[in-house]
N, C-alpha and C positions, 0 to 999 in steps of 0.2 A: 488206711487204704485196704480195700478188699482184694482178695486173690481171685483172679478170673481164670476159669478153666474151660476147656473144650470137652463137652460131654459126648458129642458125636459130630461127624462130618461125612456128608454123603454127596453123591452126584448122579446125574443121569448118565447112561452111556452117551458117548459123543458121536453125533451123526455127521457124515460128510455133507458138503453143500449139495443140495438137491437129493439128499439121501433119506434115510428112514424117519428122521424127525422133521422133514420139510413140510409135512402136512399138519404139524402140531403148532397151534398158536402159541407164541412165547409166553403170554399171560397164563395159559393153561399148563405149559411146560413147567414154569416156576411154581405155580400154585399147586400142582399135583405133587411136586417134590416136597414142598413145605408141609403139606398134609401128611405125606408118608413119613417125613422126619419126625413129626409130632407123634404119629401113631406108633412108630417103631420104638420110641422112648416112653410111650404111655404118659405123655405130658398134656395136661389140660392147656389148650391153646390160650385161654384167657390169662394164664400166668405170664405170657410173653409181654415184656414191657415195650419192645420196639423191634421192628424188622427193618434191616438196612440192606439194600440190594445194590449191587453194581450192574450197570448197563451202559454201554458206550453210545450206541446209536439210538437215542431216545426220540424216535419219530415214528409215525404210523402206528403199527401194532405194539411198539415198545414205548409209546409216548404216554404222557399224563401220569407219571409216577407208577411204573409197572409193578413196583413192590406192593403198593396198596391194592392195585387191581388184581394181582395174583392172589394175594391173601383173601380178598373178598370173593374172587371167583372160585376159590377152593371151599367156600362155605364156612370160613373161619370167623371168629367174633369181630364185630364192627368196632368193639372197644379198643382193639389193638392197633396202634398207628404204624405207619411204614413210610420209608423214604427211599429214593433212588439217587445214587451219586455216580459221577463220572470222573475217575482218574485214569481214563484210557485203559490200557491192558491190565493195570493193577487195580481196577475198580473194586472187585470183590475182596481183594486182600486189604484194601483200604476200609471196606465195610467191616472186615474182621477187626482191624485196628480200632475203629470207632466203637464197635460192640464191646470189645474187651476193655477199652479205656473207659467206656460208660459204666461197666460193671465195677472196675477198679475204683472209680471216683464215687461210687455209691448211687449213681443216677439210675442204674438198672440192677435188678436181680437176675433177670433172664432176658437174653436178646438173641436174635437170629441174624447172622451175617450170611448173605447169599449173593447170587449173581446169575444172570441169564443173558444169552445172546442167540438170536436166530439169524445167522448171517445169510441164510437162504432167503428168508422172507423179508428181512430188513438189511439190504446189502451195506457193507462197510462204506462209511463216508456219506450215508444217505442224508445226514443233517447238513452237509456242506454244499453251499451253492443254491439251496432252495430259496433263501431270502438274502442273497448276497454272500459275502465271504468274510470270515473272521480275520483274514490276512490284510490288514490295512497297509497303506503305502509305507507308513513309518516302520511297521514290523518287517515288511519285505526288504526295506532299505537297510534296516539294522543288520539283517543276516544276509544281505546281498544275494537274494534268491535268484536274480538274473544270471548269476554265474553258473547255475545248475539248470538253467532253463526250466525253473519251477516257480509256481506261484503259491505253493503250499508246502509245508514240511513233508518230506517223503521218507517213509520208513525203509523202503527198499534201497533208496539211495544211501541212507544212513548206514544200512547193513553192509553195502558194498564198500563204502568209505572205511568202515571199521575193518573189514577183511583186508583191504589194501594197507591200512595204517599198521596193522599187526603182522602183516606179511603172510596171510593165509592164502593158499592156492585153491582153485576150484576143487581139486581132489581132497584137500583138507576139509572143506565144507561138506562135500558129499560123504566122506567117511563119517563125519559127525551125524549126518542124516541117517546113514545106514545103521550106526550104533543105536540111534533112537528107535528105529523100527525093530531091530533085533531084540533089544531089551523089552520093548512093549509086547512084542509077539511072544517072547518067553514068559513074561508075566501073565499074559492072557491065557496061554496054554496051561500054566500052573494054577490057574484059578485065583491069582493074586488079587484081582480087582473085584472079586465077588463081594467082599465085605464092605466095599465103598460104593458100589453101584446099586441104585434103585431102578429096576426095570420100568420101562414106559410102555403103556398100552397104546398101540398105533393101529391105524386102519390102512389096509392095502388099497391104494386108489384104483387098482385094476379090478380086484375081485370084491372089494367091500368088506372082506373078512378082517377081523381084528386078530392081532398077535402081540406078543411081548417082545419089545426091542431090548436086548439084554447085554450086548457087547459093543465096544467101540468099533466103528467100521472103517476108520482111516488107516489102521495098521496094515502094513504090507509085509507079511512074513516071507514072501518069496522074492523080495527085491534083492538086488546085488549092487556092488559098486559099479560093475560094468554097465548095468542098466541105468544107474543114476547118472553116470558120466555122459550118457547119450542124450539126456534131457536138454532142451534148448533153454537159453536164458528166458526168464519169465517177463522181462521188461525190455523194450526195444533198445534203450540206450544204456543198458547195463550189461556186464560181462559174466558175473559170477553167480548171481542169485537165480535159482531155479525152483521149480515146484518141489524138488527133492531136498533142498537144503533150507527151506523156509517152512514156517508153521502153516498148517492147513486151515482153510476157511471152513468153519464148522458151526454146528448147532448144539446147544447144551445148556444145562443149568446145574448149579451146585449150591450147597448150604452147610453151615456149621452152627451148632447149638452151643451157645456160650452162657455161662452162669457164674454166680458167686460159688465158690467151692462149698461153703457151708450150706447153701441152698440145694445144690446137687445132692449132697450127702443126706440132707434132711428128707429129700424126695426119693431117696433110695436109688439115685442114679450114680454111675461110676465116672468120676472125673478121669479123663484119659490123658490130658496134657494141660500144662499151665503155661501162661505167657511169661516170657523172660524179658524180651526187649523188642522195641519197634524203631524203625527209622524211615524217613522220607528225605529224598534229595532232589535237586535239580541239576541238570547238565546242559551242555550245548544242544539246542533243539534241532540243529541241522544233522549232526551225527546221531543225536537223539538217544541211541540205544546203549550207551556206555554206562548208564545210571546204576545198574546192578553192582558195578565195581565199587564206587564210593558208598553206595547203600549198604553193601556187605561190610565194608570197613567201619562204617558208622555204627551199624547195629551190633557188631562184635565189641566195639569200644563201649557202647551203652551197656552191654551185658557183662563187661569185664571178662570176656572170653577170647580165645584165639581160634584160628582155623583148625588147629589140631584138636580142640575140644569138641568140635562139631562132628556128629556121627553121620549125618546125611544132609545133603543139600538138594533143594529143588530150585533150579534157576530156569525161568521160562524160556523155552526155545522159540522165541519169536523168529529168529534166524540163527543158523548155525554159527555165524561169525560172532553173535552176541555171547553165546556160551563159551566159545573158544577163547575170545578175548578176556572174558571174566576169569576163566580157569588159568589162563596164562598170567594174569595179574595177581589173582588171589592165591593160587598154588594148591587148591584143593585136589586131592587125588581123584581120578575119574571113577574109581570104584565106589566113591561116595556121592557122586553127582548124577541126579536123574536116573536112579537105579532101575526104575520101571519104565523108562522111556520118557519122552516129553512131547511137546506140542507138534514137533515135526512128524510124529507118528500118531499121537492120540488126537491131535487137533487143538485149536485155539479159539473157542467161542468167547470172544473178548471179555464181556462182562462177567463170565462165569469162571475164568481161569484162576483167579486168586484162591477162591475156596475149593476149586478142583485140586489145586496143588496141596491145599491143606488136608483134604481127604486122602490123597495119595501119600503125603508125608506121614500122616498119623498111622496109616496102614503099614507103611514100610518100617517105621520106628518100632512098632509093636511086633512085626514079624521078625525083625532082626535083633530085638532087644536093645536098641539104641536109646540114648538119653536125650541128646540135643539135636534138633533139626532146624535148619536155616532155610528160609524161602526168600527169593528175590525176583522181582519182575521189572523189566524195562517198560517204559510208557511213552506214548506219543507226546510230542512237545518237549521232550527232554526232561523226564522225571523218572524216578524209580522208588519203590518201597521195599522194605525188607522186614522180616519177622523171625524171631527165634522162639521156638517152643521147647518145652521139656516134657518128655513122656513121664507120666505118673504111673 
């Protein structure tokens, strides 16, 4: 079995809904990032064996295999294939799994795992209800969706159920959101994200002038607990979930360059991390978002490691209650968890989040001299995936 390594991991700045990236077609957003990733590493694009992209709402501008369309739109070789997958919020982390596992199995020498989501241009759940619903009567009956006045699994409902099950108050959730913004704001001020962000050229719709979009725009450095506590619930029949303690609706793309270690070294490229272990799990699709807990336990077991062995954790902040419940069960110290902030501050462009976490994790491990990093993401429908990498 070959050793799979990460040579590089990059991302665009993350744009707010209706913000700086709203004028960029998602095909071009991902395509431009792929081209810049290859240029940055001076890699002949024809050497890439496959491009695997995560994207959740594969309809409209994101339909018809956006991975392939992005590659071709960037002017890259027709000989390189590409595919798009959907494992909900963990889609690009799953793409990273498949890329690494393909390298380890000998199917690939070079692969790119990536992801994209323009939640402004293709709103969340755009694929649901256009041609019927995936929720058949038998599926609704199995999970008694009528109890919750729902006809579809609802992540916000799941997040509130988790908060109440683990005994978290509204203030607990808002404090977690505040911590995310404070950490992200500090990281941005210190230039931490500069090594992982590839700026995007955008056009101002008002003036027609072009400029570089360089920084995440969802971070609120001036927010406070007092301000967050004044926010109303974001859903009419829920009490605890607000815009301040949930991930932001965002636009963005991310990508990781994965290779056989010997190939990277032969090409004069520096392997930055190796893959240690992978895990995927399923959980109750109603509460849905508890998956990072068993995924973390499983990936640690697969790696033969303990929580104490891990230097840094990236657990996607889909909602504050998700990370709070995970921490309570796993016991990881907060000074190792989402040290540069998370999705509540940075944003959560669904298909791009997995390899965004990878870029942030790799950057943080190198800055802090850490060895092991663990990433975990909850997913719609009651799933989660987790990955452990080791800095080289």
